N, C-alpha and C positions, 0 to 999 in steps of 0.2 A: 478688948477681945476684937481683932479684924476679922473682917468678912472671909478672906483668907483663911483666917487662923479655926474658924467655926465649923464643924461638921457638917454637911450641906443639910440635915434635917433643919440645924436651927438656921438656915440663909432662906426661909422658905418663908412668903408672906402669906396672910389669908385668904388671899384671891388664885394663889399660884395653884398647878395642881396635884403639884407633889409636894408631900412637907416630912418626908423619912429622909434619914442618911444612908449609912454602912447597916447592912441587916443584920439586926439583931440590937441594933440601937435605941431606945425609949425613943418613942415617937407617940402623936397626940393624932386626933380628927383633923384631916386635911378639908381645905375649902370644897365645895360642889363644883365643878368646873360647870361653866355659866349653859353649856348648848346642855345638860344634863338636866340642871336644876330648871332652866325654861323647857323644858322637855317633859318632865314633871307636872309643872307646875299650869300649863295649860292641855294637861291632857284629861280628857275626857272620862271621868272616872268608869263610868258606865260601856264603853268600848270595848277595852280588850283589843283590838283589832290591832294588827301590825301598821308599821308608817306606810301609806300612801302618795307618793310625791305628785299627786292628781290635786290633793286636797291643799296643797300652798297656798290658793288663788282663795281658799275659802268655802269653796263648794264642798257638796256633803256625800260625794260618791262614796260608797262602801267600798273597801276595801276586799282586797282579794280572800276569799273564804279559805282557801286554801293554806293560809299563813300559818297554821297549825294550834292558833290560840283565839281565833276568832272565836269562837261558841266553847261554853261549858264543856259538853261532850268531846270536842276538841280536845279542851286541856289536860281531862279527867285520862283520853288515851295516851295522848306523850308521856303524862307522869306515868301512866302504866309502864310506858317503853323504857323510860327512865330507870324504874324502879328493877325492871330484867337485865340490864345494861350497865349499872351501877351495883350488881348484887359483890361485885369481887374487886370493886373501883378501888383502888390508892387513894385517891380522895376525890367527896363527893360532895357537893350542896343538894340540901332537899328544899324545895320552896322556900328559899331566902328570900324576905323583905329586908331593906335597909336605904340608907338616905343618908344626908348628910346636914339635914334638919328637922327636928319632932314635924309631922304633919305631910312631908315631903318628900316620897319614896321615889329613889330611882331604881329601884331592882324590886318585882312587883310578883314575886312566887320561884324565883329562877331555881330552875334543876340544872346541872351541871354535875360530870363527872369525868377524871383521867384514871385510865389504868397504868399498872407499872409498865416502862419503858415506852409511853406512847407520849409523841408531840401533837397536841389538841392546839388548833388555832380558834381565837375570838375574834369575830367580823363584825361590821353592822355600822348603822349611820351614827353621824354624831349624836350624843345625847342617850344612846341606847344603854346604857349602863356598864359597857366594857372595861372599863379601867376600875370602874367602880365594884365590880363582883372582884376583881384582885383584890384591891382593898378590903373589901369584905372579909375574904378567905388571910389577910394576912393581920386582920384584926386591928385595922386604922381607921375602920368607920364601923358604930354600934347595927350589929343585925338584931332587929326587932322581932323578927319572925324566922321560923323554920332553923336550921341545923347543919352547920359543917362538920365532916368527920374526914380524919387521917386514919389509914387504915382499922376500919372500926372505931376510933377513937372520937367523942366528941370535943372537938375543936374550937368550937364559936365562941368568941370573944375572949380568946387568950389574947396577951402581950406579944408582941413582934419577937419580943427576945425569948420566950418560951417559943414560940413556933419554929424559932431558929435554933433552939436547941434539939427541937423534934425532928426536923429532917426539911423545912421547907425554906426557900432561899427567894428573896424577893429582890427585881433591880426596876426601880423608880425611872419613868422617862426622863426626868429631868434635876439636876441637883444630885448625880449619883456617885460623885466622887469625893476623895478631901484633896481639891485642889492646892493646898501649899504641901499634901505631902508624897512622897516619893512613889514609886510604882510599887514596890516594897513593902512600904508602909501601908500603901493601902489593903494591898492581901492581908499584911498583919492584921489590921482591924477587923477582917474577915475571918477572924479565930481569935477575936477579942476572948470571948467566956473559955475556949479549951486551947491558949499558946503553945502546948505542947505538939498540938499536931499541925504546927506551923511547915516544919520541914518536909513532911509527906505530901500536905496538902500543895504547898508551893510548886515542887516536882510534879504533880498532877496539873496544875492548871497551866503551867510554864509549856506541858506537852502539849496542852489542845493548843496552846497563846505562844510559842517561840517569844515573839518580840518582847514580850513582858518580860520575860527572863534576860533577854538581850539587852533592855533596856531600864532595866530593876532600878537605876538609880537618877532615872530622870525625874523630876516631878509631872504630878499630872494635870497643874495645871497647864502645862506649856504643851499638852495632848493636844490634838485633831477632836471634833468631835465621835468617830468612828474608832479611833484608842480611847477612847474615853471609856467608850460604851464598852471596848473589849476588858477596860480593867474594872470598870463596874459588874459583868459577867465573873469575872474570875475570880472578884472578890466576893459574889455570893456562892463561889464552888467553893469557897474554902472550906465549912464548914461539913463538906461530902453531902448535900441533900439529896432526897432522894424525889423531890418535884422542886421545878424552879416556873418562879414567876414573872413571867418579861411583859411591863407596861410599856408598848408601842417603839420596840428596839432599834428601828429604822427611821424614827422620824425626826426630822431635820437634817438627815443625811443625805449626799449626793449617790446618783444612781448606782456608782458605781459602789461606795461602800454601803449602803443597802443591800447589795448584794454578798458583801461580806459578812456584814452580821445575819442572813439567814444560812451559806453556809456554814457559820460559828455554832448558828444554833442548831442545825442539825447533827454538826459535830458532839455537840453537847450530849445532845439525845442519846448520840448512836453510843456513847460514852457509857452508858446507863443510866443519865439520868432522865425523870417524864420531866415535860417540859408544858407549861400551859401559858402562851402567850396569845397577846392582845395586840391587833397589827392594822394600822392604818391603810398597810398596802395589800387588800384583801386578797387581790390575784395572785401576787407571790406567797402571801399566806399559805392560801391552800395548795399550790404549787408542791409544800413542801412538807403537809401537816400530814396525820394519819386521818385526822379526827377533825372535822370544823364546827361549830356553832353560828348561829346568826342570830343576834342579840336585837330587840327592837321592841320599846317600849318596857326596860327590864324585863321581858321574857324569853325565851326562846321561841323565832319563829321557824328555824329549819335546825336539823340534824343530820349530818353523816358526812359520808368519810370528804373526805376534802378533793377529790376525783369528782368524787358527784356532784359535790354542791358547785363546782365553777362549772359544771355541762350544765347543769339546772336551767331552764329558760326564767322560771319566776325570780328564781333568785339573782338569775344576770339583768332582770328587768328591772327589777323594786332596790339591788342593792349594788352589783356591779359593773352594771352600764358598760358602758364601752370598754371600761376596763379587762374586762374578760376577751374582749377579742383582740386585742393588744398584743 
């Protein structure tokens, strides 16, 4: 079988970020992103503080105390706030600890939630655990502590195909289409578990992405990066998920195509799908999301509305820099 014939998940090698193909296909644990593994390996186990760029030269200057998890009392307060906010959440994680190899945790007690109809963005420095959180939710890596719940049901550790059937969709950052298949065939793979849904779902998806319907017979491998991203999103929507996980959807795209991805993401959300988006373009992400999380060293450093985070001086200084002023 050639690489063109293989599902995207089978093309991944152990040192790549993504190992999953179509949502619902069997997947195995993916390799740790180099930045996240290194961050966990060198982290001082007793600090628990947020990343401080001033420490890059080996100095021991303390991180700002206002990071939200520098002290045990701060962590307890943050968790209490999380409990109140997540009381009626669609999907939530509570104290999740997870990593790619035993003894090296990337997530260190991560609390997170998304409500019905929300678009929630996740930003943070490289190695913070952003993509790892999505993979933990979607069952691609083992959760060693904590719980993940969907509408009150514990879904911790369920396989990807089981999660798709329960209404969780996932779009990987890379290897997210079947290049040898046409656009229509890629969308058919999205309803592999429920083929009778194809006609209705195809109409819904092509309503959001008209170009996919117009070019339904074109092979996905001949599409541009932005067009492939539309196909991947469309395929994940074919099972009518209640929540869609997007892993850095704008990565590697031109500025114009990045804008298109953000517009489409908001459009999907307005169609009634809750969206959790990990994004490298922090400023643009915070502009469109209802709420945002800043992850640092596998924990929540800040949580607020997108508007509040993009204007917070500490968030700008530590995580956004000049991007917030662009």
